[in-house]
VEXDREN-2710 file (C-alpha; in Angstrom, 1 decimal):
% VEXDREN-2710
k/r/px/py/pz
1/VAL/239.4/130.9/181.7
2/LEU/237.7/127.9/183.1
3/CYS/234.4/129.4/181.7
4/ALA/235.8/129.6/178.4
5/THR/237.4/126.1/178.7
6/HIS/234.0/124.5/180.0
7/ALA/232.2/126.2/176.9
8/HIS/235.0/124.6/174.7
9/VAL/234.5/121.2/176.4
10/SER/230.8/121.6/175.7
11/LEU/231.3/122.6/172.0
12/VAL/233.6/119.8/171.5
13/ALA/231.2/117.3/173.0
14/ALA/228.2/118.5/170.9
15/GLN/230.2/118.0/167.7
16/THR/231.7/114.7/168.6
17/THR/228.7/112.9/170.0
18/PRO/229.5/109.2/169.1
19/GLN/227.0/107.2/167.2
20/THR/228.5/104.0/167.7
21/SER/230.8/102.4/170.4
22/GLU/233.7/102.2/168.0
23/GLU/233.4/106.2/168.2
24/PHE/234.0/106.0/171.8
25/SER/237.1/104.5/171.6
26/ILE/240.2/106.8/173.0
27/LYS/243.7/107.1/170.9
28/LEU/245.8/109.7/172.4
29/LYS/249.4/110.3/172.5
30/GLY/251.7/109.9/175.6
31/VAL/254.2/112.0/176.9
32/ASP/256.6/108.9/176.1
33/GLY/255.8/109.7/172.3
34/LYS/253.9/106.5/171.7
35/ILE/250.4/106.2/170.6
36/TYR/247.8/104.7/172.8
37/ASP/244.8/103.3/171.5
38/ALA/242.0/101.5/173.4
39/ALA/240.3/100.0/170.3
40/LYS/243.7/98.1/169.6
41/MET/244.0/96.8/172.9
42/LYS/242.1/93.5/172.4
43/GLY/242.2/91.1/175.2
44/GLU/243.1/93.7/177.5
45/VAL/240.6/95.9/179.9
46/VAL/241.4/99.5/179.7
47/VAL/240.7/102.0/182.3
48/VAL/241.5/105.5/181.3
49/SER/241.5/108.3/183.9
50/PHE/241.1/112.2/182.9
51/GLY/242.9/114.7/185.1
52/ALA/245.0/117.6/185.5
53/THR/247.9/118.6/187.3
54/TRP/246.0/121.2/189.1
55/CYS/243.5/119.0/190.2
56/ARG/244.0/117.9/193.9
57/PRO/241.5/114.8/194.0
58/CYS/243.4/113.8/191.0
59/VAL/246.6/113.2/193.0
60/ALA/245.1/111.0/195.5
61/GLU/243.3/109.4/192.6
62/ILE/246.4/108.3/190.6
63/GLU/247.8/106.8/194.2
64/ALA/244.7/104.7/194.1
65/LEU/245.3/103.8/190.5
66/GLU/248.7/103.0/190.9
67/ALA/248.0/100.6/193.8
68/LEU/245.2/98.9/191.4
69/LYS/247.8/98.5/188.8
70/ARG/249.7/96.5/191.4
71/GLU/246.9/94.4/192.8
72/TYR/245.7/93.5/189.4
73/SER/249.6/92.8/188.1
74/GLY/249.7/89.8/185.8
75/ARG/246.0/90.2/184.9
76/PRO/245.0/91.8/181.3
77/LEU/244.1/95.2/182.7
78/LYS/245.7/98.6/181.2
79/ILE/245.5/101.7/183.0
80/TRP/246.0/105.0/181.7
81/TRP/246.2/108.7/182.7
82/ALA/245.2/111.2/180.7
83/SER/246.2/115.2/181.2
84/ILE/243.4/117.5/179.8
85/GLU/245.9/120.1/180.0
86/SER/247.1/122.1/176.7
87/GLU/251.4/122.1/175.9
88/ASP/251.1/125.8/177.2
89/GLU/249.4/125.1/180.5
90/LYS/251.7/122.0/181.1
91/SER/254.6/121.2/178.9
92/ASP/255.6/117.5/178.1
93/VAL/258.8/118.3/180.4
94/LEU/256.6/119.5/183.2
95/LEU/254.2/116.7/182.7
96/ARG/256.7/114.3/183.0
97/GLU/258.2/115.6/186.1
98/TYR/254.9/115.7/187.5
99/ALA/254.7/111.9/187.0
100/LYS/258.0/111.3/188.5
101/ASP/257.3/113.1/191.6
102/LEU/254.1/111.3/192.1
103/ARG/256.1/107.9/191.2
104/MET/253.7/107.3/188.6
105/THR/254.2/103.7/186.4
106/ILE/251.2/104.2/184.6
107/PRO/251.3/105.5/181.2
108/VAL/250.6/109.7/181.0
109/LEU/248.7/110.8/177.8
110/ARG/247.7/113.9/176.8
111/ASP/244.0/115.3/175.5
112/PRO/245.1/118.9/175.1
113/GLU/242.1/119.9/173.2
114/ARG/239.9/117.8/175.4
115/ILE/238.3/116.0/172.5
116/ALA/238.2/112.5/173.7
117/TYR/237.5/113.8/177.2
118/GLY/234.5/115.8/175.5
119/ARG/232.9/112.5/174.3
120/PHE/232.3/111.4/177.4
121/SER/231.3/114.5/179.6
122/GLN/230.0/117.8/178.3
123/LYS/230.9/119.4/181.8
124/LEU/234.5/119.5/183.3
125/ARG/234.3/117.2/186.3
126/MET/237.4/115.4/187.3
127/PRO/238.8/112.7/187.8
128/LEU/236.5/111.2/184.9
129/VAL/237.4/107.7/184.3
130/VAL/236.4/105.6/181.2
131/PHE/236.1/101.9/180.9
132/PHE/236.9/99.5/177.8
133/ASP/236.2/96.0/177.6
134/ARG/238.3/93.0/176.2
135/ASN/237.1/93.9/172.7
136/GLY/237.8/97.5/173.0
137/ARG/234.6/98.8/173.3
138/TYR/233.5/101.5/175.8
139/VAL/231.4/100.1/178.7
140/ALA/229.2/102.8/180.4
141/PRO/228.7/104.5/182.5
142/ILE/231.5/106.9/183.5
143/HIS/232.8/107.3/187.0
144/VAL/233.4/110.9/188.1
145/GLY/235.3/111.9/191.4
146/MET/237.5/110.7/194.1
147/SER/236.3/109.5/197.7
148/THR/238.4/107.8/200.1
149/PRO/241.1/105.7/198.3
150/ASP/239.6/102.4/199.8
151/VAL/236.2/103.5/198.8
152/TYR/237.6/104.6/195.2
153/GLN/239.3/101.5/195.0
154/ALA/236.1/99.4/195.7
155/ARG/234.2/101.0/192.9
156/MET/237.0/100.5/190.5
157/ARG/237.2/96.7/191.5
158/GLU/233.1/96.7/190.8
159/ARG/233.8/98.0/187.4
160/ILE/236.8/96.1/186.3
161/ASP/236.4/92.5/187.8
162/PRO/233.2/91.8/185.6
163/LEU/235.2/93.0/182.7
164/LEU/238.0/90.6/183.1
165/LYS/235.9/87.7/183.4
END
């Protein structure tokens, strides 16, 4: 299944290679029913982490993202977590339970066809984090992987702090 999924991600990425920075935006539905659109978050820095409930490093990363959310409280920063799992793999109900079990306060979004994910990576690598500046524009490069929480948070601060200035 992973090979077929991986091939699908590559195909999607090849078909949707962005030509402009606007095409790099993310617009996804949350498990709360709301639409989250990075391009419409003018004035806010947006950090989007793509992951899956079966991804063990993603659990530690979610905890680190929650700590960063608390640290940057009151600052113009939004952090979103996007599951790349299909509804068949993980229903909205089960995804909400997963978020509750992890005490997530950041919005949980869905990218079940991996179209948004495919714009940033042709390979299945998680967690995968993308950044948008205060004008809603994608800021390369992506960040991939999880290390220790301290190292991960330091790397995120290195990316977030300049975007907040």
